[in-house]
N, C-alpha and C positions, 0 to 999 in steps of 0.2 A: 503495499499499501506505499509506504513512504515512497518508494523510487516512483512510482507511476504520481505521486503529488507532485515531487520535484520535476518529472518530465513536463507535468502540465503546465506548471510555473515558467520552467526555462524556457517552453514551446511558444508561449505567449508574449514571453520578454521579446524575443528575437522577432515575433510576428509585429512589436512596436504598441502593444497595449500598457496603458500606463501602469504603474506598479500594482496600485490596487487591487485590478482585475485579477492579475496572476495568485494574487494572496487569497482573492474570495474563492476563486474557481479551484486552487489547490484543497482551500478547507472544505468547501462543499463536498468534493469527492471525498476527501476522508470523513466527512460526516455520514454521507448516504453509506460508505462502506460500511460504517461501524454500526449505524442505526437501520440500516435497510430500508433507507428510502427518505421520503422527505416529512414525514409524520411529525416529528419532534424538531423540526425548522426553527422554531420558537425558542429552544433551548440556546441555538448558536446565535441568534440575533440577541440573548438576552445577555449573552458572554462578550457580544461585541459591543453593546451599550455600557457593560461593566467597564469596559477599557478605557471609556471617556468620563465616568464616574467620579474618578478622585478627586477630591478638592486640589490637590497639589496641582493639577494639569492648568489651573486657573492661571496660573504664572507664565504659561507659555505665550497666548496672546497679547499678555500684557508686557513681557519683554518685547516680543516684537515689535508692539507698538510703541513702547518708547525707544527701539532703535530706529524705526522708521519716522520718528519724529524728529531724532538727533539728526540723522542722516541728509534728512531736508534741509535741517538747522545749521546754526554755526559751532555747534559744539564739536564733531569732528577737526574741522578744521583750527579751531583754537588747542585743542590739544596737540595736533601736530606742530602748530608755531613755537608751543614752548617746548617741544623736546628739540626741534629743531635750531632754538636760541642756545641750547645747552651745550649739546653734542654733536651740530651739525658741520662744525669747523674741524674735528679731528680727522684723521685718517680713516677713511670709510664712513665717516659721519654720517651722511646722508641716507645709506644703505642702513646702519644702525638705528637711524631717527625714524626709518620706515617700519624697522621690525617693533621698535619700542611704541611707536605709534600703534601698530595693530595690535600691541598686548592691551594698552592703554584703551583703546575703543572695545577690545573685546570685554574689559571689565566694564565696559557702560554696555555693549548690546548683546552681548552673548550668541551672536550668529557672526558666522564665518561670511559667508555672502554679504551680509550687510559691511563687512568691514574690508572685504575686498573692492565694494565699490567707493566707501567712505574715505579710505586710505589711500585706495590704489590711485583714484581719479586725479588727486593733486600732487602726489608725489611721483610717478610715474615720469610723466613730462619733465619732473627735475632732474630724475637718475639720469634720464637720459641725455638730457644736455651736459651735465657734468660728466659724461664719459662713461657710465656704466651699459652693458649689452642690454639687449632688450630682453632673450632668454634668463638672463642672470636678473634682472628687475622684475620679471613677469614672476618667475619662480620664487623669489622673495616674499612678493607679496600674497600669494595664493597659499605659500606654506606658512608665514607669518601670521599670515588671518587665521590659520588654524589654532595659534593659541586661545582664540575665543572661545573653542570649545573645552578650554582648560581652565581658564580665569573665571570667576563667577560674575556674571550668570553665566550657566553654560546649558542652551536647551536639552542638547544631548545627555546631560548628567539628570536633568528633571526627567527625562524619558526613564533613563534608566532606573532610575530611585522609585518611580513610579512602579515599573515592572516588577521590581526586583524585592521592593517594600523597604529601600535604604533610606535612612535618612538624606533628605536633599541637603540639608543645613551643614552636615559633616561633609559631603560629597562637593560641596561649594568650596570650603576651607581647604581640603584635601588637593583639590586641582591648583592651589597656589605655589607650592613649589616648583610639582612640575613645570610649570608654566613658565616659571621665572627661570629654572634649569633650561629650557629650549631657549629661551630669548637670549640667555646667556651664550648657547651654543651658537647661534647662528650668528649673534655679535662678535665673536671670533672669527667665523667664517667670512663675513663681511670686512672685517679689518685685512685677512690674508689676502683677500680678493683685491682689494685697494691697493695694497702694497705690490701684488704680484703685476697687477694691470697698470700701475701708476696712476690710478685716479687721484685727478686733483681735489683739494680740499675745497671748503665752501669758505665766503668770508666770517669772520668770526664777531657774532654779535658783540655788542657792549653791553655794559651790566644794566645801563638803562635799559637798553632793548629787552634783555631778559625779563627785567622787571615788570615792562608792560606786557610779554607775554604771559609770566606766572598771572597776573593780574587778570588779564583775560581769561585763563582757562581755569582760574579758582574756581568759577560756579561748574563747568563738567566734571572736575576732578572729584566733586562730592558725589557723584555717582558712585563708584566703588566704596566710599566710604557709606553711603547709606547702607549700601548692599551686605557688605563685609561687617562694616562695625554694627551695623542694626541686628543683625542674625547672630554674631559672634558674643553682642552684649546683651542677647536675650529680648531686645525690645520688641521686633516681629519676627515672624516665621518668613521663609522665600517667599511664599504668595504674597504674603502682605509687602513685603520689600520690593515687588513686581509692582504693586497698585501704588506705593509710594514713588517709584521711579516714574511710571507714566504722568503722575501729578507734577513729580518734580520736570519733567522732559517739558511737559506742556507749558508751566510755568515761566520755566527759561526761554524757550524759542519764541513762546507768544508773547508774555509780556516783559522780560528781562532784556532779552538780545532783540526784540522784536522783527525775528527773520522772517517769521511765519505769518500769516491772514488766517481768518476763521474760513475763507475760501479755499484754503490748504486741507483743510479737515476732510471733507468728504473722500479727497485723493489719499490722503492717509489712511483712512479708516477702510477704504477699499482694499487699497493695497492690504492691510493687515488681515483684512476679514478672508481674502483669498488666499492669504499663507498659511492661515489658522484651520482654514476649512480641509487644507491638504493635509494638514499635519495630523487633525484630529480623527479625518477619514482614516488614514495610516493607521494610528493607535489603534481606532476601534477593529479594522479589518487585523491588525497584528494581534491583538488580545484573541479574537474569535480563531485565529489559527493556532498559536500557541496553546490555546485550550484543546483543540484537536489533537497537537501532537503530542500534548502531556497525557490527556485522556487514553491515546492509543501508547503510551509508555514509547513512542518515538527516539525520545533524547538517550532515555538508557541502552535502548539498543545500539545507537549509534557509537555512543561513547564507549560502550562494551566491544563493539565491533573496531573500534580503532586503539583501543586498550588504554584511552585515558582513566578510566577507574581504577586501573592499577596503580596510576603515575602517582607520584606524591606531589606536594603543594606546588613547587617550582615547574614539574612538568605540566600541570592543570594550566597555570599562569602561561606558561610558552604556547601551550595547545590554544588559547584562549587569543592571544595576540595571533599566533597566524591565522586562525580562522577568520577574527574581526578583520585584519588586514586584509586576506584575498577577498572576502564578501565586500567589503566596502570600497574596492576595485571598479566595480561592475554594478552594484544595487547602491540606492539611496541610503544614507547612514542611519535615519529612523527607522527604518524597516528591519536593517541588520539588527540592531538594538532589540526591536520586537520579537523577531525571530529565533535569533541566537541564544538570547541571554536564557530564557526559558530551557533549551537544550542543555547549556553548561550549567544550569543551576543543582542538578543532584550532584555532579563532581564538587562545586565549590562547596557544598554543604559536607559531604563527605569527607574533605580534606581538611576542612576547620579555617579555610581561608577568609580572611576579613572582606566583607562587602564593601566596604568603602575603596580597598586596596584595589578591589577587582574590577570595582566601576571607575576609578582612575585611570586603569589600563585599557579597558574597553574604550573608554573615553578619548584616549589617545589614540588607539588605534583607527576609532573611528574618524579622528582628524587627520590622520595619515593618509586614509584611505580617500580622503574629500580631495586631496590635491594628487593622487596617485593615478596613473595612466592604467585603463584605457578610459575610464568613464568617470574618474573624481568631480562630484558636482562643481568644486571651486574651479576647476579646468574650464569649464564650460560657462562659467560666471566670468570669469577673465576673458573669454573668446568674443561673449556678447558685449562685454563693459568696454573693451580695450580693440576690437576689431581687430585683431592679430590670428592667424592660422592655427590650428591645432598642434602643429608637428613644433611649432615656434614657441607656443606655451610651455609645452612640456620639456624642451630640449633641456633647460636649466634644474629640472627638479633632482635628477638622482643624488647630487650631494646632500640636499636638504633632507631627502627622505631617509638617507643614512644614518644623518643626524638624529631625525625623530627614531628611528627603530633602534639606534644607540641609546637615547633616552630612555625607551620602553625597557630594554636591558638595564640599565643602571635602576632604573626603579624596583625592577624585578630582585635585582643584587641587593639593593638599600631601598627597602620599603620607606623608611623614616624619610626619605624625598617629600613623600605623599601624606605620611602619616603622623609626622612632626607635629604640624601647626593643628592638625586634627583632636589630635591626645592632649594638646597644650589647652584647646578652646573648650574640649568638651568631656575631657575625662580628669576627674578628682586626683 
């Protein structure tokens, strides 16, 4: 049954159907085989509806809305200008500023694709003018944007937390260490690239210009303070933090900066509604699919067949990383989290792995896959935004993928990279 379900899904994907259709088709086939027909289809529909019932999912459209408001406003530009004022003049400073800006905006938006647009659009022309090659520039933008999957708020972590019943607040805090580690690795590579290719430096900003840049970026910098500080301080939950971020973004862009008008609300709401609808349909369908494969005990059979059940904790973590990395090269990250997380749940529980550590590694693999050929979603976002051919966009990605894989290896070897801040914040 499992083999036919997979063949149905792969066949429909190859025919060009959107991901929700193969998931529904595969799940319905499994349901019919288990219950001998459609007489109890209401149970399957209930499982789908149950997938979008958790209150934690309310944070997803709110963070999407906040990111949309800020992308259309001035917050992204002000953060970029502040970073450039301090490190734009050092060797490789423009590239390091791009990576840092992606990290900061990720701490504001939680969306890799929003980060590609918000940071890549203004900084790519500057990097090309400064002497960086376009393949390097494009690869840096799409891979540094993936840090947004790790730095809170992370939509991927919210989905994983709901599916695995893991604390989203703990996942958010645990993502900070790996995100900073990856930023450091990218910065070193940017420095080496600049020296190797003799890229000229930018003009050094005066302290007066830096003071102006900091003052202009002060309001946007409160976004990560609200999210991390509010959750860490026990002031509000991740869902409540999302609601506060929407209110703050609205006040910032419409009242303080006056960069948006009430006429823009319709466009912003429409964009957010469309993205949210896609996400929630995938979550609902994914939950129904997960229920089918769990009911049929397919995860246990798969893990037993490949020997994961006999592996130790490190072996299970490596298997998870490989499976999620490969899957995200072909399929939407949210779908991969929804489908694969329940499959590995028995092995995670059996080996006693910390679900927060697992969540960070899964989120990292999803981030890597988002920028990895052939079908990483950030690759196609870059193609659409920058109007560059596919091969040019992916040409510079191998070094960044290597660094991201190395970061995953370091987290497996030294779990405290992810868990230290979590333990500090949530453990007595």
